[in-house]
C-alpha positions, 0 to 999 in steps of 0.5 A: 501474499495473495493466497495466504496473507495471514501467513504473510502477516504473521512473518512480517509482524516477527520485524520491526520497521526499525530493522529495515537498513534504509527508507526504501526498505522501511517503505516497502516493509509498510507497504506489505504490513498495510496490504498483509492487514488489509488482505486479512480484514484487519483495520489499516493503521495510519502511520505505516501507509503514510509513511510507505506514500510519503517514500513512493509518491515520487517514485518512478515504480508505478506498481508500488505508487499505486499500491500505496495510493489505494491502500492509503485510500483504504484507510480513509474509507475506513475513517469515512474520510471519503473525498480523500479517499477517491483522491487517493483512488484516482491517484492509484489509477494514474500510476496504474495506467503508467504500468506495462502490464496486461493484468494491471492495465485491464483493471483501469 
């Protein structure tokens, strides 16, 4: 995803969220799809990231929670809903502070 987001997007587009077996897989697929769209400078559609955030909002996985809030914030920014975007970015920051990895703590 980091080095070749265009390839990741093409790969993800070969599947559908309906191919996923459970809510967790659907949330992860939607998060990855949103990340790939953003990294390839495409517009972030509302439905996938909203669905992912609905799952990760109460998750113990702080990294995925932070990413979901961040990309929801990106979607709000694209829609010029800046107050909502800032709220999402602050939630992402809060989730990142819970991570025990120097790479992510440095971003806070």
